[in-house]
N, C-alpha and C positions, 0 to 999 in steps of 0.2 A: 701552307704545305710544304713540305721537303719532298722535292721530285728529281733532284739531280741525280743523275745515272740508273732512274729508276724508273719503269713504267707505268702509266697513268693511265686506269680503263677507268671514261665516265661516261656514261648517256644521257647529253644534256639536251635542253631547249633554248634557241638564241631568245633575243630581247623580242615579244610577239609582235607583231601589226595589229593586233585586237588589245585592243586596253583597256576592254571591258572590267578586266579583275582591278583595274585600279581606283574602281567605285569605291573601294573597301578599304581600310586601314586596319588590319590585326591586332588586337590591344593583350588577350593572353590566351595561349594555347592550352588544352587541361587534356593531356593525353595521358591513355591508360594502354597497355601493352600487354600482352600474355602470349609470348612465343614459346612454341611446344618444341624442345630443342633433342628431338629423337630421330633417330633412323627411321627413313619410313614417312615420316611425320612431319614437317618443318613447316609450319603453320604459324602464322600473327593473328592471333583475336585481338583487334584495335577498339578503340572507342575514343572520339574526339572530341572537345567544344572548342567553338572560336568565338571569343569575345570580340567584337568589332566597332567601329566605327562608317556610317555610310556615310562616302564623300558627296556622292551625286544623287539624284532620282533614279531609279533602275527598278525594274522586276525581274533580275535573275544575279544569282552570284557565280562568279568564276575564279573556281581556284584550283591547285595542280593535284593530279593524282597519277599513279603509274604502277602496272603490274598488280591491284588490288580490286576486289569485288566488292562494293558498296550496297549495303543494304537498304535498298530504297525506304525501304517503311518505317527506317529508323532516322530518316533525315528531318529532324524539326528547326524552326526558326522561331526563335521566342523574342520577348523584349514588350519594353511599353509600349503599348498601342498595336500592339502586332497581335491579339487574340484573335483567331479565327485564319489567320495567313496559314495558306497550304502550300504543298509542294505540287507543283501541278505536272511536271516530269520534270527527266535530266537526259543531259547527252554530253557525250565526250568525245573529244577528236584526236585521234589518236598521235598525230605529229606534234602537235602543239602540246600533248598531254594537259588542254584543258578539259576539267570537269564542271560541265554547268548545271547549275538549280534553278529550272525556271520556276517561277512562284505564281500564286493566284493573285497577287497586289502588288501596288508598287511600295518600296522603300523609300523613304524621302532620307534628304540631303542632313547629316547631323543627328541620325538616330541612333540611339545605339541597340545593336541586338546580339543574340548568341545563334550560333550554327551549330548543332551536334548530329551526330549518324555514329553508326557501328560499320565496321568492314572487316574483311578477310585479305591478309597478305601472305606473301610469302618469305620465308626464310631461305632466301635465295645463296648460292653459291658464285656470283659473279663480282663479287669484291666489291659490290657497292649498295648504296641502301642501311637496311639491315638486312646484313648477311649471317654466314655460316663458316665457323673456322674449326679446325679440328688440332690435333695434336693424340701423338701417344704416350701413354703414363709409363712409369717404370716397369709394371709388368706388361706391358706391349699392348695394352686394348686403346680404344681409339674413344677419344673423350672430345665433346663438343663444347662450343662455345656459340654465344651470338653476339654480333658485335656489329658497328656502324661505322658507314663511310658516306658523308652526305655531301662533298664538296665535288662537285658547283649545283647539282642538282637532283640529287639522290634521297633529302626528306621526303619528298611527295611517295616514295618506296614504302615510308614508315608511316605516315599518316597524312591523310589530308592535309593542304597547307598553302599557302601563298609563297610559293618556291623560290624568291629572288632574292637577291641582298638587301635591297632596298624597303623591305618588308618587315622592320625590325618588331618585336614582340616581347611579350616576357612566356616563360613557359612553366607548367606546373605537371611533371610526368610523375606517373605511378607506373613500376612496372612488378609484373608479376614472375616470379621462380620457383624452384623446386625449393624445399628448404634446406639441402646439400648444397645448396649453390650460395653466389652473393651477387650481388649487382649495384654499380657505380654508375652515374651520370654525372652533368656539368654541377651541380649542385649536392650538399651534402643529404642523407636522409633524414627525414624528419621524424618518421617512426613506419612501423613494422606491423603490419595488421595481419590475420589468417584470413587465406582465401575464404570464400563464402561459401562454395560448391565443391572445391578440390582440397581436402586434407594434406594432401602431400606438398601443398603449395601455398606461398605466404604473397603479400603484395609489399611492397619499399615504396613508400609517399616521399615524395622528395620535397625539399623547400624552392619555392618560387623562385625562379633565377632573375638575373637581369635581364633588361632587353637586348636582343641581341638577334640575329639573322637565322633562318633555318640552318643553314649549312653547318651552323656551328653548335647545332644539337647533338649529342651523342649518348651512348648508353651500352654497358657492356655487362651481360651476365655469363658468369664463367662459375667454377670451381677454383680461381687463380689465388695466389698468397698475395697475401698485402705486406709490403715492406716500408714501413716510414723510415723517413730522413732523421737521423740525429740532429740533433741542434739547429730546430727546424724554427724561423722566427715565427712571427705572427702569423702566417699562412702554413697550415696543415700540407705537408708534403709527403707523396709516399707513390713508390713504383711499383706494380702489379705485374705478377710473372706466373708462368704454368708453376703448379710443382716439381721442385728438382733444378728450378733456375734461380731461386733464392741470391744464391753468390754473385750471381752473374749482373744482380741490379746495385751492389755496393756502389760500383762506383758511379750511377747515375743519384744516386740516394745522396751521395757526396757533395755533390756539386751544384743540384740543382737550385736549391735554395740560396746558396752565393749568387748564383746567376739572378735568380728572381730578385732579390737585393739590388743588384749593380742595376737593372733596368727601374726599379722603382727610383732611383739616385738619378739615373738618365733622364728620364721624363719626369723626374718629379711628380709624380701621381702614383700613388698606393695600389698593388693589385687588388684591384676590387672584388675580390672573390673570398669564401674563407678556407680554401683550399684550392690545392691543387695537385689532382692524381694523374700519373702516367701510368701505360699499360703497354705492354709488349703483347704483340697478336702475332699469330704464327704464320696468318696468311695475313699479307696487307698488300697492296696493289703501288701506292707510293713510299715515301720513303718515314711519313709521318704526318699527322694532319693536327693543325691546332685546337680544334673544339677546347670551347671556355672551361676552364676546367677539368677537362679529363684529355689529356693528348693521347693518342695514338701514335704506335709506333710499332714498325716492324722491329724484326726481334733484333736484327745487327744493328739501328741507328738506337738503340738504347739499352743493349747487353751486352758486359764486355766481363769475362773471365782473364785474368793474368796467367801467363804461362801458356794460354793456347791462342787467346784473341793479340793480334798484332799492334805495334804501338798507331800504326795506320788506324786500325778500328776504334782504339781509345777515343782518336782524335775524332773520329765520325761522330761519337756516340757526344763528346763535349759539342761539336758543332750544330747536330740536329738539334740535342735539348735546347742550345743557345737560340737556335733559328725559329722554334716554336714558342720559346716562353717572351721572345720580341711580339709575335706577333698577338701575344694576349692584350697588347695595347694596339700594334700599328695593323689593324683587320679584324679585331675582336671589338677592342673600344668603340673604336673609329671605322668604319668598313668603307669598300668602297660602294660609288653606284651603282656600277653596273660592271661586268665580266670585262671589259674593255679597257677596264682600267687596273685588271690585275695587278700588273707590275707594281702598283701604287702600295698593295698588301706584300707581296713576294719579293721586290726589291730592296724595299727597306729591314725587311727579315734579314735578306742576305747580307746585306750592308751591315746590319748591327750582329748579325751573329759571331764574327771575328773580332768582334769590341765584347760579347758576352764572355768568348773562350780567354781571352788575355786575361781578363780576371779572375778567372780560376787556374788557368795553364798558360802564364806567361812565356815559359820555356817553350811553346810549341810555335812561338815566333808567326802569330796569326796574319798579322800584316802582311808578312814575304810570302806566305802560303796563300794570300787574296789573290796576291799578283797570277801564280798558275791557276788556281782553281776555279776562279773567277773569269778575268780579263783575258787572259791568254786564250783560256776556254772557249770564252763566248767569241771572242773575234774568230773563230773558224767558221762559225755558222752566220756571224755578223757580216762576214767579209762575200758573202755571195750576196748576186744580184736578187736572187727569190725571197730574201731576210725580209725582214719586216719591221717597223716601228713599233716603241713599246705602247704605243697607245693606239689599238688596230680596233676596227670596229668588228664587231661578228656577229653577222647574221644568219646561222643556222647552226646547227649541235657541232658538225666535225670542227667549224671555226672556232667556236668557244672551246670545244676540248685543245686545239693546236694551241690558245695562247697559253697554255702551260708549258712552256718551253724554257731554254737557257736565255731568250732575250728577257719573257717578265722576270726572270731569277737574277741570272747572272750578269745580263747587262746592265740592266735596271739598279742592281746594285752597286757596280762600278760607275754607274752617274752620280749616284746621289755620294759616293765614297768622292767622285772628283768636284761635287757642288759642298762638300765637308771641307775640302782642302782651298776653294775660293772663298766662300764665307766665312769661315773658321768655325771650329769647334764648338765653342761656346756660343755664337750666334744661331748655329744650327739648333744646338738645341733647345735654347730658348725658344724659337721659333717653334720647334716641334710639339713644344708643351704647352704654347699659345696655342695652336692647332688642336691640339687633343682634348685641352678642357674645353675648348669653343664648341669643338663636334662631338663630344663625351655620349653616348649611347645611340650614335646618329652614325649618318651615312656623309660623304666628301667625294670633291671631286679631286682631280691633280691642281684646277686654277685655283680652288678655296686654299689649297698649301702653300702654293704660290703665292700667294697673298699675306699668308702670315709672314713666311717666312721673308719675304722684300719689306714689309714693315720693320722686322727687326735688322733687317739688313742695312736698314736708312737710319733706324736708332742708334747703329753704331758707327755709322757714317763709310761702310765697308765698300770700298771703290770698285765698280758694277761697269766702269766704262760707259757711263751713263744710260746703261740698260737697265731692266726690271729682270726678277728672277724669271719671270714669266717668258720673257723676250729670250735667255737664254736657254732655259731647261725646253720651251717650245722649237728648238732645232735639236735638240737630242733626242726628244722622245716623240715627234712627230714624224722625224724621217729616220730611214735605215741606213745601214753600214755606219760609219764612221771615217773622218779624214786620215790622212796622210800629210803631218806638217812637213816640209821642207826648207832646212836652215841653210843658207846659202851665202858663204864670207864672199864680199868683194874683194877679186884676187890683188887688188891696186891701193886697197886700203881693209885690211883683216879688222878694224877695230867696228866696220860697219856689216850688218848682217842684214838680209833680204828674206823674211819669213812669208812663205804662201801654203795654202792648203787644197789639196784635191781630197777626191771621193776614193778611197780604198775599196776596192773591187777584186777578188783574187785570180778571176778570170775577165779581163778586160776586152771587150768588143765594141764594134764601132756602133756609135749612135745613144751609148751610154748616158743616161740625163747625169749632169753634175749637180752636189748638191754640197751648200756649205753652212759653216757651225760657227757661230759663236765660241771660240777655244779658248778657255783660259792657259797662257803658256807661263811656264818657269823655264829658267835657265840658271847652271851654276859649273862655275869654271875650280871652284875647290871644295871639296864636300866637307874638309873637316874645318870650314870656316862658312857657318850658315850666314854671316851678313853677306857671302857674295851671291847668295840668291837673289834673282830678281824675276818679278813677276810683268805682264802684259797681257792686253787683249788681242786676239785676232779677228775680227769682224767677219760675219757670214757673207762674204763676196770673195770675186776671183780676183780682187785687186791684192798686191802683195803688200805688208809692213816692212817698212825699214825703221831698222836701229842705227843707234851710233854709240849708246849708251851702254851695250849688255857687255861685251867684252873688254876684261881688266888687262888679261894677258896674252898680247896678240899674235905669239908664238904658242901658245896653249889650245889643247881643246876645249871646247864646249858642249855641255849636254845638256838638248832640253827634255823638259818632263822629267822634274825632279822625283824619286821614288815613284814613277809611274802613277802619280793622280790622276792625270789626266788620261780619258779615255780615245787614245788617238797611236798613231805609229809617227815614228819619224827617221825622214831621211837626210843625209848632210851632203854637203859638195864634197869631191875627191879628197880635198886638204884635209877638212876635219874628220872625214875616215880615216884619212892615214895618220891623223895626229889621235886618234884613240885605240886605232891597231896599236900602235907603238907602245902606248901606255899599257894596253892589255898583257902586252907581250914581255915588257920590262917589269913591269910593278903594278898587276890586276888591282888592287888592294885599295891604289888610290881614286877608283872608281867606285862608288857603292854598293853593295852586293842587288839590290832591288835593277838598280841601273845597268849594271853587268849583264844581268840576266834580262833586261830590256832590250840592250843591243844585240844578244844572239837572238831574242826571239822576233825583231824587227829586222834584223837584216838576211834570216832566213827568210821569212812570209814576204817581205819585199822584193826577194830575188825571185820567188816561185813567181810572184803577180806581176813583174818584167816592169818594178819603177827604180828597182837600184841598178846602179852603173855597173860595169862588170858583171852584172848578174851573182853568179852563181861562184865566182871567182873568189870575189869580195867576200861575200858571206860566210865560204869557207876560209876565206885566210883568217876572217875574225875567230872564228869558233875555234881554230887551232890553239889559242892561248890556251883550251881547259886542259893542256896537259899539264898544267901547272894551279888550275883549279881545285880549291880545297873544301867551298863552300857549298853547302847542298841547292839554294835557289836556280845559280845558272845551269848546274849538273842537270837538275830537273825539267828547266827547260829547254836543255839543252837535249836531253835523253828525247822528250815529248815530240821536237822536230826531227831528231834522227828516225823514230819512230817512223814518222810521216813519210821522208825518205826511202827508208827499209821498206815500205809498202807498195810507194810508186818503183823502184827499181826490182821489186821482188822477180827472182827468176832470171836475171840478166847479171853481166860482168860486172857492170858497175856495182851490183849491188852485194855481190861478194868484196869488192875492192871496201865496198862501203863498210863493210863489217870489219875489215882490216884497221881500216883507220879509225875508226869507233874505240874498237879494241885497243889501239897504240895510244890514243888518248884518257883513257881512262884506266891503263893499265895500273897507274902510280896509286891509284882508290883501292884497287883490287889488292896490292900488295902491302898497302897500308890497313885496312881494315879487315879482308878475307871473311873466313865465316867464324870467327869468334867474336861474339858480342862480349863487352866488356860493361859488370853492375855499372859502371859512371859513366856510360855513356849517355848522353844528353838526347832529346827527344830527335832533332835534328840528324844526330850523327846516325843513330838508328836506321834513317830514313836513307842518309848517302848510302852507308855500306846494302842497303837494298838495292841501290843504283848500280853501286861497283859489282855485286854479284851479279845481279840481273845481267847486266852488258857483258861481265866476261864468259858467264854461261848461253848465254843468247845468242852472241857470236862463235861459238863454242872454243872457247879456248879449255884445251884440256884437263890443266889442274882442277879447275872449276866444274867441269863437267863430270870428271871424275869423283870430286870429293861430293858432289852432290848425289852422286849415285849411290856413295857407300853411305851419305846422311840419310837417305831414302832407307836403303836396305836395314841399316841399326834401327831404324824409328818403326819399318813396319813389322818390325819383330818383336815390337812393345809399344804398341802404339797409345798405351794410354801415360806412357812416360812421357811428361812434358817437357823433360830436361834434355832429350835425346836430339830433338830440334827444335831450331828459333822458330817462334809463329811471325816473326818480319821475313825470315827466309824461305818460310816454308812455301809460299806460291812459286816461288823460282826452283826450289829442290824437287818438287814435287811435279811441275812440269816438265822439267829438265828429266826427271826419271822415266816420265810417261813417253816423252819425245825419243828416249835412247830404248824405251822397252816394248810391251806387247800386252796381251790380255792378259798375263799374271798381273800387272802392276795393275791396270783397269777395273779389275776384279776388285782387288784390295782396296783401292779408292774409293768403289763403290760401297763396299760394305762399311770401311769408315764413316762415308758420307751418311750412311743409313745411321751408326751408332752414336755417332758423337751428340752431344747434347749440347753444344756450343752453335748457333746459328752463323757466326763468322769463319768459323772453320768448314762448315759446310761450304759457304762459299767459295771460299778458297781450294776445296776439293774440287767441285764441280770444275771450277777452273781449269785445273789440272788435267782433268778429263779431256778436256779439249784441245789436250796439248799432242796427242797421238795422231798419228798419220792414217791410222788403220781406218780404212772407209767406213765398214761395216760398223764398227763401234761411233763412231762419227755419227753415222745415219742411225743408230740407236738413240744416241743422246737426242737427235733432231725429235724421235718420235716422243720420247719420252716426253720434252717438252709441253706435247698439246695433248699429253693423254690424261685422264683421270686415273687415280690410283697407280701413277708410276711414282719413281723416289721424289720426283721433281716435281715441286709445289708449281701450281698455278702463278704465284707472284715471279718466280724465278724463271717464267717460260722465255722473256725477253733475254736475259742473263745467257741463256744458252745460246740465242741465236749470234748476241754481239761477240761473245767469246769464240763461237765457232768463225768469223767471219776474221779474227785474228789468223787464222791457219790457213795456209796457201790451199789443201786439200780442202778443207773445210767451209770457206769462204764461197767455192764453188758449188757444194752442195746446198749448200742454205740458201742461195739463191735459188736453184731450182725448188727447193723445198718450198719456199714459201708459194710459188708460183705452183705447183702441183696441188698444195694444201691450202690453198686462199680459203675455201669456203671454213674448213674445219679450225681455221686459227681464230676466223672471224665469230664461229659460232663459240668456241673453248674462252677466247679471251673478251668477248662483249662487243666486238664492233669491227668494220671491215677496217676504221683507221690505225687499226692496230698493226695491222699489218706493214702499211704503209711508214707506220713511225720506226717498225722494226728494220725497213730498209734504210731508210734516212738515216739510223744513227749508226750506221757502219758504210754510208758509200765512200769514205775516205779508203777504203781498202779495195776499192775496185777500179782498176785503170787499164783496161781492156776494151776496144772499139765492140767485141759483141756482146760484154757485159753490158756497155754502156746500150746498145742495141735491145736487149733484152728488156730492160728498163723500161727504154721508151713502148716496147711493145707492150708493155705489163698497164702503162698509164693507158696507152690507149684501149685496152680491154676493160681495163676494171674504172675507167672513170666515170661509167655511168652509175656506178654503185656508190660512190663517194660525194660526200657533200662538197667535198673540197680537195684538192689536188695538190696542195702548196708544198705537202711534207713530199712526194713523190717529185714535184719540180725541184725541189732542192737538191736531192737523191741524183737528178739526171746532172742537174746542172755541177755537183761534186763531181760527178765521173766524167762526165765533158771536159773540167778543167785538169784532172788527172790525164787525161788521154794527152789532151792538148799541152801539157805537160811535158811529157815523156817525146813529145816530138819535137817542143822547142829546147828543152833542156838538159837529154840525155847526152849528146856528144861533149858537152861543155863541161858538166859534172865527172864524166867517165874520163875525160881526159886528167881534171884536176885531178882526180883519184888514182889514176894512174900514175901522175908524177911524185904525189905527194901520201899516198897509201901505205899506213907503218912510219912515214917518217913525218910528222906533222911540221908546217911551214914554220921556219924561223926568221925571225925579223932584225 
């Protein structure tokens, strides 16, 4: 499932203490569902039969249900030797969601039996289970659909089942629907027959599925349009959309078959199903869900409209499709045994998504983008002491929910990318193929994977420094955080270097436990000569390693972590930092673009966390080379880091000086790119122009502000004319106009938001609304975010809060809003944990002691309602670090900016 940047709402149960449901192994579910999709009657009529094997003698059957009424008189147990077996009584545990059927006699180990029952369930509106969504057609009529989201434990809302990933079974689905609608599920329809009692309804009877976990079952009943992929291979591919959005599916249909074929080549295993449907759901809590044969998506994750959607939107579609298709093997074909190994599914899908996109869109240069989108992104969270390991026990519902976070996705993917580098891609691929073939249609643990990869590494004599793959990966998956690798030259012998490691924590404190990793090191002095690349291992201990055969040019810089395959930061001695700084100032292109971005990110973060000598003087001196930088990646990295500095310094004199400095560094980009896109622009050129305009307007550069306002006026007079405003610059143009405007601009944005047919444009416009400094308008947006029937969909509630926090006025309102509306947020979104996730996601924007005090008080008040407070702890730690940062670093950075603002350092 894709969750990056999107809220996930799950109501889940942990691995239970009561293991009595393990007395059975399901073989086949025969499920028949008839949802009534009508205003005022959202009811599901269901029947289920579960064929199973009894594993041990028992007189009761335990399975999961949630939010449904089972008709007791319909519960039947049948099978050879079970004549006369009766249901004595049933019981239900609300906490574990266990439904227990107590029998009149004993079932024997090895016995095969069938359990059947009928029930009523709800077609809910909480974006989980079998739920309802809606859209407005071209005539303004609301149209409802029924759709599913079962991961991790919401299949039990649709049918009684053994709702855990290690209970794999086959599924025979039958769906009832009105004749003017269609249904789709994991498998193709075998036949359609009339409903026996309802003349307006039909039954779609589906082919039996391959063995799979309950969370991967999916079905949708709608009036959507099927858009087949052209030139599909052996697997039939189609994208479904609401009527009127057919054109927006074209990009997805054009690339999906190619990506699917790529993964077949990569894994050397054919896609096992006859078809791959994908559908754009109007209300969807995550980004997408990898249901086997029927992937469900948020509209922005699969629909793309040229001229209206941006290049970033296009890339997002390609990335999400690649992510979900990778899951068809990693997650679906072979599934993790329990949710504590969620990272094994999501990490591989995250790691593989950029490879899938590279196959269809090499111009997007996804290897570069992975650095910012995954590695640098997750290091911000993983640098907190309150982070957690990739493998994490889950003992209650909230703890399972919290596993769906950047550690499971971006950190795990980054560690796997590092593993590719030290094993070699071909070794990794062969090991994965062997693993998948061995565990096909089954579940597995991390140790099973390490064993297969280790066997393959041994086969090809890969140098692992005498270690096993498990030895190495356990240090990365069982420990939180990551190391800072310190590379120091011997001042009396420049060919000798000492390398050591230290745990990175963004806010250091006394008594912090030290961790150590097996670190794959790479060193390079000449990026034009691959033979100069040297590899070593740093053992997981406090003992430094001394090398005398790494440096070939004693008077030249050396860079560690070639192309940032390693999941660690790098610090150097002062001599090497000086040499790197001189190289950046004189000819930065001698250093690979990925390592230039690494240097910027490492320097600023090491300075922030007090690892770097000279702290911000060194870091800011290094980044001053950007006045000559014309590559997107270092600028994207720098802009993200500058954004954090702007947040920390907001409202201070240093903050104003920082804006002047950033503008002076980026002015050459704005003068080159301006607002005028060229049809010949490459993908990353479009991104770089976006950065240039965003910085210029965001730092109140008058020519940019005036041009943005002019563009907005022209577009607002003719909003359907896509040629009047670039979709890539629309976020900056509309935000600038809103910041400079008033209720007139706000009302236009709302009208356009309500009328546009493109979900990606809705996101842009909603973000722009939050740029206003009008308290009344900001409060209106907050109220809309948790109000049924408002312009803002439930799926976008968290988007409002995150956007609000980037606004100096809005962030104060947002924190108070959560406190005042705690119960309503929980009721509207499906749980108390949602409110804490909102807070944690924006904690980097708070930097005042009063805000920290409010969060601490909030934790004390709300902790009894929560199964876990880790997300609140992360928020509190982040704001604590921000407050401490101002105390430690404000004067240093203020002095540097006062001396250098508008006049970048020359070396």
